[in-house]
KETOR-444554 format. One record per residue: residue in three letters; residue number from 1; x, y, z of N, C-alpha, C, O in turn. Coordinates in steps of 0.05 Angstrom, whole numbers, always signed. Each point is the difference from the previous one (the first is absolute). Example, Ala and Ser with C-alpha at 12.3 -4.5 7.8 and 13.67 -1.06 7.14 Angstrom:
REM KETOR-444554
type seq nx ny nz cax cay caz cx cy cz ox oy oz
Ala 1 +264 -114 +156 -18 +24 +0 +18 +24 +0 +21 +0 +13;
Ser 2 -28 +21 -27 +16 +24 +1 -15 +22 +14 +10 +22 +4;
This chain:
REM KETOR-444554
type seq nx ny nz cax cay caz cx cy cz ox oy oz
Met 1 +160 -273 +149 -14 +24 +14 +22 +11 +9 +21 -12 +3;
Leu 2 -30 +44 +3 +18 +19 +8 -34 +12 +20 -19 +7 -14;
Gly 3 +15 -7 +51 -18 +11 +8 +20 +19 +30 +20 -5 +13;
Leu 4 -36 +20 -15 +15 +20 +15 -19 +14 +15 -20 +13 -8;
Pro 5 +30 -16 +30 -33 +20 +7 -5 +17 +19 +17 +5 +17;
Glu 6 -41 +7 -17 -2 +22 -2 +6 +17 +10 -14 +19 -7;
Asn 7 +33 -12 +24 +27 +32 +2 +14 -3 -8 +18 +11 +13;
Tyr 8 -9 -21 -31 +23 -26 -11 +14 +40 -7 +21 +8 +11;
Leu 9 -39 +12 -32 +12 +9 -3 +10 +28 +17 +22 +9 -6;
Asp 10 -38 +7 +28 -5 +10 +6 +34 +14 +3 +18 -12 -12;
Asp 11 -8 +41 +31 +21 +17 -19 +17 -6 +37 +14 +16 +12;
Ala 12 -19 -40 -4 +15 -5 +22 +22 -37 -6 +22 -6 +8;
Asn 13 -47 -11 -26 +15 -17 -27 +13 +8 -30 +17 -15 -9;
Leu 14 -24 +36 -5 +8 +10 -20 +27 -5 -18 +6 -4 -23;
Glu 15 +12 +8 +59 +33 -9 -5 -2 -36 -13 +1 -9 -23;
Gln 16 -6 -4 +52 -11 -29 -20 -16 -5 -25 +6 -17 -17;
Val 17 -23 +32 +16 -9 +6 -30 +9 -16 -24 -6 -22 -10;
Glu 18 +34 +53 +2 +4 -7 -19 +31 -8 +7 +18 +3 -16;
Gln 19 -14 -14 +46 +20 -28 -13 -6 -18 -10 +15 -9 -17;
Asp 20 -38 -4 +22 -24 -20 -6 -1 -5 -33 +12 -17 -13;
Leu 21 -37 +43 +1 -2 +3 -26 +40 +1 -4 +8 -21 -9;
Thr 22 +7 +34 +12 +12 +2 -18 +27 -33 +7 +22 +1 -13;
Ala 23 -25 -15 +24 +19 -30 +12 -24 -21 -26 +13 -14 -16;
Asp 24 -50 +13 +12 +0 -21 +1 +1 +19 -54 -9 +19 -13;
Pro 25 +25 -39 +10 +0 +11 -32 -33 -4 -15 -11 +13 -18;
Arg 26 +5 -33 +32 -40 +6 -21 -3 +27 +7 -13 +14 -16;
Leu 27 +28 +1 +45 -29 +19 +5 +12 +39 -6 -13 +21 +3;
Arg 28 +30 -24 -10 +29 +14 -4 -5 +17 -23 +11 +21 -7;
Ala 29 -29 -36 -2 -2 +21 -25 -42 +19 +10 -17 +15 -9;
Leu 30 +20 -26 +24 -35 +23 +23 +2 +1 +13 -19 +0 +16;
Ala 31 +49 +3 -6 +16 +11 +31 -12 +27 -2 -6 +11 +21;
Ala 32 +1 +8 -55 +2 +20 +6 -23 +9 -1 -6 +21 +10;
Glu 33 -13 -38 -24 -37 -2 +1 -3 +7 +36 -6 +19 +14;
Val 34 +13 -48 -10 -11 -2 +26 +11 +33 +12 -18 +17 +1;
Leu 35 +39 -9 +5 +9 +29 +26 -26 +12 -21 -22 -5 +10;
His 36 +21 +18 -34 -9 +11 -5 -40 -2 +12 -12 +20 +5;
Leu 37 +2 -44 -1 -26 -2 -6 -10 +1 +36 -21 +3 +13;
Arg 38 +49 -10 -8 -5 +11 +41 +3 +35 +5 -14 +17 +9;
His 39 +37 -18 -20 -7 +33 +1 -21 +20 -9 -2 +24 +5;
Val 40 -16 -41 -22 -13 +15 -13 -27 -10 +5 -19 +9 -13;
Ala 41 +14 -34 +37 -17 -17 +8 -2 +24 +37 -17 +11 +13;
Gly 42 +43 -15 -14 +11 -11 +34 -4 -19 +16 +3 -24 -5;
Pro 43 -13 +36 +35 -6 -20 +12 -28 -27 -9 -6 -23 +7;
Phe 44 -3 +43 -25 -32 -16 -14 +13 -43 -20 -11 -21 -6;
Met 45 +40 +33 +5 +9 -38 -8 -12 -11 +0 -19 +9 +13;
Gly 46 +13 -35 -25 -11 -11 +16 +21 -41 +0 +22 -9 +6;
Gln 47 -40 +3 -15 +20 -36 -16 +15 +2 -14 -9 +16 -16;
Ile 48 +25 -22 +11 +13 +2 -34 +14 -44 -1 +10 -18 +13;
Ser 49 -20 +24 -36 +11 -28 -17 +22 -7 -11 +18 +13 +11;
Phe 50 -12 -25 -26 +24 -13 -29 -8 -21 +5 +6 -14 +19;
Glu 51 -29 +9 -47 -9 -36 +1 +13 -1 -31 +0 +21 -14;
Ser 52 +10 -42 +5 +2 -3 -35 +1 +30 -27 -8 +10 -21;
Gly 53 +26 -8 +43 +17 +29 -15 -31 +32 +0 +2 +21 -14;
Thr 54 -23 -26 +29 -18 +7 +4 +1 +25 +23 -15 -6 +19;
Phe 55 +25 +26 -16 -4 +19 +23 -32 +12 +4 -18 +11 -13;
Ser 56 +25 -20 +47 -26 +13 +12 -4 +18 +31 +13 +0 +20;
Ala 57 -42 +15 -30 +13 +5 +29 -33 +12 +2 -18 -8 -16;
Gln 58 +13 +29 +40 -19 -1 +13 +7 +33 +6 +20 +5 +13;
Val 59 -39 +21 -25 +3 +30 +19 -16 +9 -6 -8 +0 -23;
Thr 60 -8 +16 +48 -21 +2 +0 +20 +30 +13 +24 +6 -3;
Gly 61 -48 +7 +17 +1 +28 +6 -8 +18 -34 +5 -6 -23;
Gln 62 -23 +37 +42 +0 +20 -18 -13 +1 -30 -20 -6 -13;
Thr 63 +62 +25 +10 +5 -9 -29 -6 -24 -16 -7 +4 -24;
Val 64 +9 -33 +36 -2 -13 -9 -46 -6 -5 -14 +1 -20;
Glu 65 +11 -5 +41 -34 +8 -4 -11 +15 -16 -22 -6 -10;
Thr 66 +37 +31 +3 -17 +17 -26 +7 -11 -18 -18 +0 -17;
Ile 67 +44 -17 +7 -7 -4 -26 -4 -20 -2 -8 -1 -23;
Ser 68 +7 -19 +30 -20 -32 -8 -31 +16 +9 -18 +0 -16;
Leu 69 +16 +9 +34 -28 +17 -8 +1 +16 -29 -13 -13 -15;
Ala 70 +19 +27 +6 -3 +14 -39 +7 -23 -2 -20 -10 +10;
Phe 71 +34 -9 -15 +0 -25 -20 -29 -16 +14 +6 -24 +3;
Val 72 -25 +28 +3 -15 -11 +9 -18 +18 -16 -6 -6 -23;
Ser 73 +1 +20 +30 -31 +23 -8 +17 -9 -33 -15 -12 -16;
His 74 +48 +18 +5 +1 +4 -36 -28 -39 -7 -19 -4 -15;
Phe 75 +35 -15 +35 -5 -17 -4 -24 +2 -12 -4 -4 -24;
Lys 76 -15 +10 +41 -34 -9 -2 -6 +24 -8 -24 +3 -5;
Ala 77 +37 +17 +1 -8 +33 -31 +2 -18 -28 -17 +5 -16;
Glu 78 +32 -21 +11 +12 -14 -10 -29 -34 -18 -6 -10 -22;
Gly 79 +4 +10 +30 -21 -24 +7 +18 -13 -8 +0 -3 -24;
Ala 80 +19 -8 +36 +12 -35 +0 -6 -4 +24 +2 +15 +19;
Glu 81 -16 -52 -21 -3 -14 +5 +17 -19 +21 -6 -11 +21;
Asn 82 +27 +12 -36 +11 -20 +13 +25 +11 +4 +8 -6 +23;
Phe 83 +13 +23 -39 +32 +10 +0 -8 +21 -20 -21 +3 -12;
Leu 84 +44 +10 +11 -6 +32 +2 +41 +8 -20 +21 -5 +12;
Glu 85 -22 +12 -29 +40 -3 -3 +2 +25 -5 -18 +8 -14;
Met 86 +37 +13 +23 -5 +16 +5 +37 -2 -6 +15 -13 +14;
Asn 87 -2 +32 -43 +23 +15 -2 +18 +18 +14 -4 +22 +8;
Ile 88 +22 -34 -6 +24 +24 +19 +26 +3 -5 +15 -20 +0;
Tyr 89 -6 +50 -6 +23 +20 -16 +22 -9 +31 -3 -5 +24;
Asp 90 +36 +8 -55 +7 -5 +21 +2 +31 -5 -5 +15 -19;
Arg 91 +14 -14 +42 +3 +41 +0 +35 +10 -17 +7 +20 -12;
Asn 92 +5 -42 +17 +28 +6 -1 +1 -17 -29 +22 +3 -11;
Asp 93 -37 -17 -1 +18 -15 -24 -35 -1 -20 -8 -23 -1;
Pro 94 -9 +40 -10 -19 -2 -2 -17 -24 -28 -20 -6 -13;
Ala 95 +51 +0 +19 -7 -30 -17 -5 -24 +13 -7 -20 -11;
Glu 96 +9 +22 +27 -6 -19 +29 -21 -8 +15 +0 +6 +24;
His 97 -29 -26 -38 -15 +15 +12 -10 -42 +17 +7 -23 -8;
Tyr 98 -29 +34 +35 -11 -24 +13 -17 -7 -2 -11 +21 -9;
Thr 99 -5 -36 +9 -23 -14 -4 -12 +9 +39 +15 -11 +17;
Leu 100 -38 +26 -7 -5 -3 +26 -31 -16 -10 -14 +5 -19;
Thr 101 +9 -33 +52 -23 -12 -10 -7 -3 +23 +11 -11 +19;
Val 102 -45 +32 -23 -23 -11 +27 -10 -12 -4 -10 +1 -23;
Gln 103 +3 -26 +42 -7 -20 -6 -27 -10 +27 +13 +0 +21;
Arg 104 -32 -4 -17 -20 -11 +15 +15 -37 +9 +7 -19 -13;
Val 105 -9 +25 +36 +8 -5 +14 -3 -39 -7 +10 -22 +1;
Asn 106 -30 +38 -8 -17 -54 -7 +4 +1 -33 -6 -17 -17;
Gly 107 +20 +44 +14 -14 +2 -37 +28 -19 -7 +16 -6 +17;
Lys 108 -15 -5 -56 +25 -9 -5 +28 +31 +0 +0 +24 -5;
Ser 109 +14 -39 +12 +26 +23 -25 +5 -6 -33 +6 -21 -12;
Pro 110 -11 +45 +2 +7 -8 -31 +23 -32 +0 -5 -21 -12;
Ala 111 +26 +25 +26 +4 -30 -9 -8 -18 +7 +6 -22 -10;
Gln 112 -25 +25 +32 -30 -23 -7 -15 -14 -20 -4 -23 -8;
Leu 113 -1 +46 +2 -33 -9 -28 +33 +10 -16 -9 +17 -15;
Leu 114 +24 -18 +12 +16 -1 -34 +19 -25 +1 +15 -8 -18;
Ala 115 -19 -4 +45 +2 -27 +3 -27 -22 -20 -2 -15 -20;
Glu 116 -15 +27 +44 -24 -26 -11 -16 +12 -24 -23 -6 -6;
Ala 117 +47 +31 -13 -5 -8 -24 +6 -10 -17 -20 -2 -14;
Lys 118 +35 -6 +6 +29 -2 -1 +0 -31 -4 +8 -10 -21;
Ser 119 -20 -9 +48 -15 -21 +7 -26 -9 -10 -3 -24 -1;
Arg 120 -12 +36 -5 -16 +3 -23 +4 -11 -32 -1 -21 -13;
Ile 121 +7 +57 +12 +25 -24 -26 +0 -18 -6 -13 -14 -15;
Ala 122 +42 +12 +37 +13 -23 -7 -18 -30 -7 +9 -18 -13;
Ala 123 -41 +19 +27 -12 -15 -7 -12 -5 -13 -5 -23 -3;
Leu 124 -7 +44 -15 -6 +10 -19 +9 -6 -16 -16 -11 -14;
Glu 125 +42 +12 +2 +23 -16 -22 +2 -21 +2 +16 -14 -13;
Thr 126 -34 +3 +35 +14 -41 +3 -30 -9 -18 -4 -23 -9;
Leu 127 -8 +36 +9 -38 -8 -13 +5 -2 -24 -18 -5 -16;
């Protein structure tokens, strides 16, 4: 795991951040995204980790808070109980799209629910 101090992305460290990100082959592809997040979030960028192929970052600030509250409002308005999936389309390639999942912290992810369903099906097939 790559754990970075909270002030790692401050302006004073930006040159070092660029060197670190491009020096590690695992992070090379993520460098542009991390620097973009740093630019968008400014001093509100928190902990960053890269573990088992998963990139994670804590980002706070007014913009992030506004977007997050909008997702929560949409979650509630749709009557979602556990998770809500939304499609996001790439402006530069409309054929490319992504799924954004908003999930209750104490709920199960779609992948967890699918794994449980597959397990139940497998158990029933052995009867």
